[in-house]
ZATOR-766549 format. One record per residue: residue in one letter; x, y, z of N, C-alpha, C in turn. Coordinates in steps of 0.1 Angstrom, whole numbers, plus 5000, padded with zeros to 4 digits. Example, Ala and Ser with C-alpha at 12.3 -4.5 7.8 and 13.67 -1.06 7.14 Angstrom:
REM ZATOR-766549
a513249435078512349555078513249675078 s512849785071513749895071512950005079 
This chain:
REM ZATOR-766549
m929443288315928643348309928743488306 t928843528295928843678294927443758297 r927543858305926243938308926144048302 l924744058297924344178289924344308300 k925244408295925444508304923944578305 k923644618318922044688318922444838312 p920944878308921245008302921245118316 s922145198312922645308325921545418320 g920945478310920245588309921245678306 r922545688309923245798305923345808289 p923445948287923545968270924445898264 t924245868252925345818244926145928238 a926845878226927845998219927046088211 l925746028208924746108200923646178207 g923946178221923046238232921646158234 q921646048229920145968234920745878244 p919645878254920045758264919545618258 r920245528262920345388256919045328265 s918345218256917245178261917645018261 a916644928266916944778268916944708255 a916144768244915944728232917644728224 d918444818228919844848220920544728226 y920244668233920944528239920244398235 g919244398229918744268228918744258210 r918244148205918244098191916744138185 p916944228177915544258172914844158167 l913644158172912544038168911644038155 g911943928146911443928133910043858134 r909043918121908043858123907843758112 r907443628116907043538109906043558097 p906343508085905443538076904243458078 p902943478072901943408074902043278068 a901343168073901543048066900743018056 k901142948046900642918033899442818033 t898342858030897142758031896942688018 i896842558019896342478008895142398011 r894042408005892842348004892742247993 i892442107996892441997984891041937983 f890242007975888841937973888841817965 c888341687971888541567964887141557958 e887041477945885641407940885541297946 g886341217949885941087956886141097974 t885440997980885241027992886340928001 v886940837995888040738002889340757993 t889640737982890740707975891740797978 e891440927970892141047971892341097987 p891241127991891341198008892341098014 r892140988011893240888022894540918017 y894940928004896040938000896841068005 f896141168002896541318008896741338021 e895941258030895841268045897041188048 a897441088041898841008044899741098042 l899741148029901041228023901441348034 i900241408038900641538048900841498062 a900741378064900841298079902241278081 v903041248071904241178072905641278074 g905141408073906341498073905941618080 r906941718081906641838089906441938076 l905342018077905042118069905642218072 r906442288067907142428068906142538067 n905742578078904942718074904042718063 a902942618063901942568055901042498064 r899842528060898442448067897942398055 v897442278055897042188044895842118049 r894742098043893342038047892941988034 v892241858038891841778024890141768027 y889541788016887941768017887641658011 p886941568015886341468008885141507999 g884841437989883641497981882441397984 g881741367973880341297975879141387972 g878141337969876941397966877241487953 s876541627954876541697943877941757939 k879041717948880541757945881141657937 v880641567932881341477923881441497909 t880941607905881341657894882341777892 p882941777882883841887879883442017881 k882342037876881742167877881242187892 g880842077898880342127913881542137922 l882342057919883642067928884442217928 v884542267915885242387915884142507921 a882842477919881942567926882042567942 w882242477945882242417960883642477965 a884642477956886042517962886042667962 y885642737955885342887952884642937964 a883542877966882542917977883242907989 e884042797992884942788007885742908006 c886642917996887743007995887043148000 q885843207995885343317997884943338010 q884643248019884443238036885743248041 l886843228035888243218043888643348042 d889843368051890543488052891543458039 w891443448026892143408015892843498010 d894143438007895043548000895243477987 w894743517977894843457963896243437958 a897343527963898543547957899443427963 r899143397977899743307985899143167986 d897943167989897143027989896742987980 e896642837981896042747969895042657971 a893942667961893142567963893042497954 w892942357956893042267943891942157942 c891142127931890142047927890741927921 v890641787927891241667924889841587920 f889941537906888841477900889541387889 d888641297884889141187870888141227860 v888841197848887841187835887141057835 e887540937839886940807840886840727827 r886340787818886540777804885940877793 a886340847780885940967769884640987770 g884141107767882941177768882041157782 t882541117792882141147806881541287810 h882741357809882641517813882541587800 r881541597793881441677780881941827783 d881341877795881742007798882942037802 l883941977803885241967808886042097805 p886042127792886742267786886142357793 q884942417795884142497802884642517816 v884642387822885042367836886342427839 m887342377831888642427832888942577831 a888242617820888142777819887442857831 s886742787836885942867850886942847861 a887742727863888542727873889642817872 k890042857861891442937858890843077861 r889743117855889243237858888843277874 k888643157881888543167895889743147903 r890843137896892243097903892242997912 i891242877907891342747914892142657905 m893142587914893942487905893242357903 v893342287893893042137892894142037886 a893741947896894741817893893741707888 v893841707874892741607866893641477865 s893041367865893741237862892841167851 n893241157838892941067830893440937825 p892640827826891340817832891140827844 a891940807854891640767870892740807877 f892440827891893840867899894440777901 e894340627898895040527900896440537889 f896140627881897140647869898640717878 w898040777888899140847895900140737903 f899240647908899840527916900840467908 l900240427896901040357886902240417882 l902340537881903640607878904740607887 h904440567900905340517910906140387903 y905640327898906340187893906840197877 e906040277868906540277855905840397847 c906940427839906440577832905940537818 t904740527817903940477806903140597799 d902940587787902240697780901040627773 r901040487776899940407764898340467770 c897540447761896040487767895240367772 f894640427783893640317791892140347785 e891540227787890140237784889240317792 d889540277805888840357816889540317831 a889040347839889640347855889940177858 n889140097852889439957858890639907846 d890939967834892039917828893339967835 v893540077841894640137849894640047862 i893640007868893639937882894439807876 r893839747865894439617861896039607859 a896439727854898139747851898639767866 l897939847876898739857889898339747897 l897639647895897839507901899139437897 s899739477888900939397886902039447894 y901739557903902639567914902239577927 l900639597930900239607940899139517943 p899539377940898339247937897039277947 n897139327960895939337968895439477968 y895639537957895139697956893539677954 e893039777963891639837963891739967967 k890240017964890140147964890140207980 t889940117986889840168002890940128009 m892140098002893240058006894140198009 g894840168021895840288024897140238017 v897440308005898340277995899540357996 f899440498005900840568005901940508009 p902040408022903140348026904040288016 h903040228004903640137995904240217984 l903740347982904240427973905340537976 r905240587989906240677995907540667990 a908340567990909640577986910040607972 n908740607964909140637947908240787945 t907840847953907240977951907841047943 e909241077944910141167936910341107921 h910240987920910340907909908840927900 a907940937905906640967898906241087895 i906741187905906741327901907741367889 a908841297888909841307876909141247864 c908641117865907941047855906941137849 a905841187857904941287852905341397845 q906441467851906941587844907541537830 h908441417828908841377817907741367804 l906741287811905541247800904741367796 r904841467805904141627801904941677790 e906241697791907241767784907441717771 h906841567769907341497757906041427750 a904741467756903341437750903241497737 e902741417730902041487718901041557718 l900141547728899041657728899441717740 d898641857741899041917753898241877765 w898841857776898241797788897241907794 e897142047789896242127794894842077792 g894641997783893241957778892941817781 c893741777791893541637797893541537787 p894441487781894341367771894441247777 n894141137771894340987778895640947773 p896540907780896640957797897541067800 s896941127811897441237818897341257831 i898041337837897841367851898141487855 g897441547866897941687871898141667886 v898141527892898141547907899741527911 d900341527901901941537904902241697907 r901441797900901941917904901341967919 l900441897926899841927937900541867947 v901041727945902141667954903341717954 s904141787941905141847941904941937952 t903942047952904042137959904342097974 i903241987978903341957993904741897997 w905241847986906641757990907741857989 r907941957983908842067985908542148000 l907542158003907042218018907942118028 m907741998024908141898036909841888034 h910041918019911741868018912542008012 p912442088019912642238013914142218003 t915042138008916242108005916741958001 p916141937990916441797984917641747984 e918041627989919541587988920041577972 s919341537964919741537950919341637941 s919441767942918541847935919041867919 a920241787917920841817904920441717896 s919741587900919241497891918241537881 t918241467871917141497861915941407862 p914941457854913641347858914041237848 e914941217835915141117829916241027838 a917141087846917940997856917240947864 s916240997872915440947881914540837875 i913840847864913240737858913940627857 v915040627848916040507848916340437859 e917040507868917240447881916440387889 s915040427890914040357895913140247889 e913140237876912940137866913840027867 e915040077866916239957867915939887881 k915639937894915639917905914439787908 h913339837898912039757899912239607889 r913139647879913539517873914239427880 h915039457890916039367896915339327909 r914139367912913439337924913239187925 
């Protein structure tokens, strides 16, 4: 093994004595970890899904925490206010860190103040992941890429039961969905790009969860194996697989 020469203290050609630092590798500083906070409207379905998602992989230089909702935090307005208040108490870097509010529309007319809430979240730099009509629409996109309207959350669940016959809200669903995560992300992107109505207005159906999941997924998989594949190719391949199961 080659030994590093000890500093002699003798002057160099430039007249300065050598130091130990001249023989070592310069130490780099690790950049601060990205912080992601996920504030959920629900107390079980959404928190359980996100906790399972972040548990399966190594998050590279990121810290993610999930906050279950309930009580006064079940309304979009209350959720955004809660997220903003929490961030104000943390050493928050608004340019690096992300706070997400996850909630459902449920059915038409449920949240009449939704446009005002969305505008408020934007001003406060709080990101939103809205599901219309329900979070289960995100689960459904793991199996089919559909843009049909749903009457309410129960209507989405009925469609999901075709693929997960034993589904219920307290179920740990992520192990069943994990293999199709990239397909669901691609499907949501495809539907967003080809929708007749702007998804920023949260029409029925629409989903914002894919943007949050995609952020976490990239942190766990920084160099995907097939980065050249298109959303359309991913959708066709996955749906072909399900047809032949």
